[in-house]
N, C-alpha and C positions, 0 to 999 in steps of 0.2 A: 620710401619714395622710390617709385619704379622709373628706371631709366627708359627713354624713348627709342633706344637702339634695339630693336627685335628684329631678328632675322625673318624675311619674307619668303613665301614659297610661291612660285608661279610655273606655268607650263611653258616651254619653248619647243617650236617645231623646227627641227633642222632637216636639210637635205641629207640623204643616206651618206653620201661622201664626207660631208662635214663631220657627222656623228662619228663615222668610222675613223677619220683623223684624230678627233677628239678622244676617242677611245684608245688609239694607239699612243699618243702622247701622255695620257693619263697613266696607262699601263707602264710606259717607259718611266714615268716620274714616280710609280708606286702609290698613286692616289687614286681616290674614286673618280669616276667621270664627272659626276654632278659637282664635285669639290673644284675640279680644274675648270668647269664651265663657270662657275661662280667667280673664281679667280680672274679668268679672262674678262668676264663682263666688268668686274670692278676696275680692272686696267683700263678697259676702253673707256669707261665713264671718266676716270681720272685724266686719261689723255685728252678727252674731249673738254673737260674743264680747263686744263693747262693750256690747251690750245686756243681758247676763247670760243670755242663752238658751242658752248653750253649756256643756255639762257639764265638770267637771274633765277635763283631758287624761289619757287612758287609754291604754296600749299597745294596739295594733291587735290583733284576734283572731289574726292571723297570727303576730304576735310572741309572743303568750301561747302558742300552740300550739308554736312553735319551742322556747320555754323548757321547756314541759312534756315535749317529746320527748327532752329532753337526760337 
């Protein structure tokens, strides 16, 4: 049985200054820039959930579309 937790890839566009800061921090921590970016996004989502800013979990629009197509 396959677990539903599969990492996803997507593209993020950042201002040059933000990317440069991300690179500096990643280098200081000895980790890849993309790894630090993923970690910071994860922290931001967790904080939004804990702060009550996050809506109730809903199925993604792709999942809804696939169900409707059946």
